[in-house]
C-alpha positions in Angstrom: 5.1 -11.8 10.8 3.5 -11.3 14.2 -0.2 -11.2 14.3 -1.2 -9.2 17.4 -4.8 -9.0 18.6 -6.1 -5.5 18.4 -6.9 -3.8 21.6 -10.6 -3.3 22.3 -11.9 0.3 22.4 -14.1 1.3 25.3 -16.7 4.1 25.7 -15.2 7.2 27.3 -16.0 7.7 30.9 -14.7 8.6 34.4 -12.8 5.3 34.5 -10.2 6.8 32.1 -9.0 9.6 34.4 -9.2 7.3 37.4 -7.0 4.6 35.7 -4.6 7.2 34.3 -4.1 8.8 37.7 -3.7 5.4 39.3 -1.0 4.3 36.8 0.9 7.6 37.4 1.2 6.8 41.1 3.2 3.6 41.3 3.3 3.8 45.1 -0.3 2.6 44.9 0.4 -0.6 43.1 4.1 -1.3 42.8 5.6 -2.4 46.1 8.5 -4.2 44.4 8.3 -7.1 46.8 10.8 -9.9 46.3 12.3 -8.4 43.1 8.9 -8.1 41.4 7.9 -4.8 39.7 5.0 -3.6 37.7 6.0 -3.7 34.0 3.0 -3.1 31.8 -0.8 -3.0 31.7 -3.8 -4.1 29.7 -7.4 -3.0 29.6 -10.0 -5.8 29.3 -13.7 -5.8 30.0 -14.0 -9.0 32.1 -17.5 -8.2 33.3 -19.0 -7.2 29.9 -20.4 -3.9 31.4 -18.6 -1.6 29.0 -16.1 -0.4 31.6 -12.7 -2.2 31.3 -10.8 -3.7 34.2 -7.1 -2.8 34.5 -4.6 -5.7 34.5 -1.1 -4.8 35.7 1.5 -7.4 34.9 4.4 -7.8 37.3 7.9 -9.0 36.3 10.6 -10.8 38.2 13.9 -8.9 38.1 15.9 -12.2 38.1 14.0 -14.2 35.5 12.7 -11.2 33.5 9.3 -12.6 32.5 5.8 -11.8 33.7 5.1 -13.7 36.9 1.7 -12.5 38.2 -0.9 -9.9 37.6 -3.2 -7.7 39.7 -6.6 -7.0 38.4 -8.4 -3.7 39.3 -12.1 -2.8 38.9 -13.4 0.8 38.5 -16.8 1.2 40.1 -16.5 4.9 41.1 -13.3 3.9 42.9 -10.4 1.7 41.9 -10.2 -1.5 43.9 -8.2 -4.7 43.5 -10.3 -7.7 42.7 -7.5 -10.2 41.8 -4.2 -10.1 43.5 -1.0 -11.9 42.4 -2.9 -14.1 40.0 -0.7 -16.5 38.1 0.7 -14.9 34.9 3.8 -17.0 34.7 5.1 -16.2 31.2 1.6 -16.0 29.7 -0.1 -14.0 27.0 -3.6 -12.5 27.1 -6.3 -13.2 24.5 -9.8 -11.7 24.1 -12.8 -13.2 22.3 -15.0 -11.1 20.1 -17.9 -13.3 21.1 -19.9 -11.5 23.8 -20.7 -14.9 25.4 -17.0 -14.9 26.5 -16.4 -11.4 28.0 -13.3 -12.3 30.0 -9.7 -13.0 28.8 -7.9 -16.2 28.2 -4.4 -16.5 29.4 -2.0 -19.1 28.1 1.6 -19.9 28.5 4.2 -21.1 30.9 7.7 -22.3 30.4 10.0 -25.3 30.1 7.6 -28.2 30.7 4.5 -26.7 32.2 2.0 -24.7 30.2 -1.6 -23.9 31.1 -4.7 -22.0 30.0 -7.1 -20.1 32.2 -10.1 -17.9 31.7 -10.4 -14.7 33.8 -13.9 -13.2 34.1 -16.2 -11.6 36.6 -19.3 -13.0 38.3 -21.3 -11.0 40.8 -18.7 -8.2 40.8 -16.0 -10.7 41.8 -13.0 -11.9 39.9 -13.1 -15.6 38.7 -10.1 -17.6 37.5 -11.2 -20.7 35.6 -8.5 -23.3 34.8 -9.1 -24.7 31.3 -6.3 -27.1 30.6 -2.6 -28.0 31.1 0.2 -29.2 28.9 2.8 -30.8 31.1 5.8 -32.9 30.0 5.7 -36.5 31.0 8.7 -37.2 33.3 9.6 -40.5 31.5 8.8 -39.8 27.8 9.1 -36.0 27.9 6.0 -35.9 25.6 3.6 -33.2 26.4 0.5 -34.5 28.1 -2.8 -32.5 27.6 -5.3 -32.6 30.4 -8.6 -30.7 30.4 -9.4 -29.1 33.8 -13.0 -28.0 33.1 -16.0 -29.7 31.5 -17.0 -26.5 29.7 -16.2 -27.6 26.1 -17.5 -24.3 24.6 -15.1 -22.3 26.8 -12.1 -24.5 25.7 -13.1 -24.3 22.1 -13.3 -20.5 22.2 -9.9 -20.3 23.9 -8.3 -22.5 21.2 -10.0 -20.5 18.4 -8.9 -17.1 19.7 -5.3 -18.3 20.3 -5.1 -19.8 16.8 -6.3 -16.5 15.2 -4.0 -14.3 17.3 -1.0 -16.3 18.4 0.7 -13.3 20.1 -2.4 -12.1 21.9 -3.1 -8.6 23.2 0.0 -6.4 23.3 0.6 -5.0 26.7 1.5 -1.3 27.2 4.5 -0.3 29.3 3.6 2.0 32.2 4.6 5.5 30.9 2.8 8.6 30.0 2.7 8.0 26.2 1.2 4.5 26.7 -1.3 5.8 29.3 -2.5 8.4 26.8 -2.5 6.0 23.8 -4.2 3.1 25.6 -6.6 4.8 27.9 -7.7 7.7 25.9 -8.0 6.3 22.4 
């Protein structure tokens, strides 16, 4: 049985119509460079201001998995705040603790997995590496290495991922999902 993390609900506001119109105009965000194309989106309040940021995940036509994400902020206009941020086969996880308003991303493939924390500081996107799990070349055992000294952040990431092993479900970019995700 898959345990998916429920999507957060956000207060209605002008961000809804702005994000909906933006997603309906793929020429604004989907350049399809190097076989990458926008595949799905997620809303998450990285800044803890009640207005979600829009995360669009891009896929590689050859490998099929999510490769990177672009993160957009609504502040009266939509502007990109994080471009081609590593999303290599990773899931998104949100904490319910207001001390951790961003999202945790975890995943990878073959022998390289890592966890990061995406948040906002001073209206700027921040990507904080938390840890890696990389296979040792000789033993092939996974080697865990922490990349931050913030033990609370690491503990919260592990807690959230253990509660919701499949993370937040992304929505495909189509009219039904725009209505369902943005307006409910």
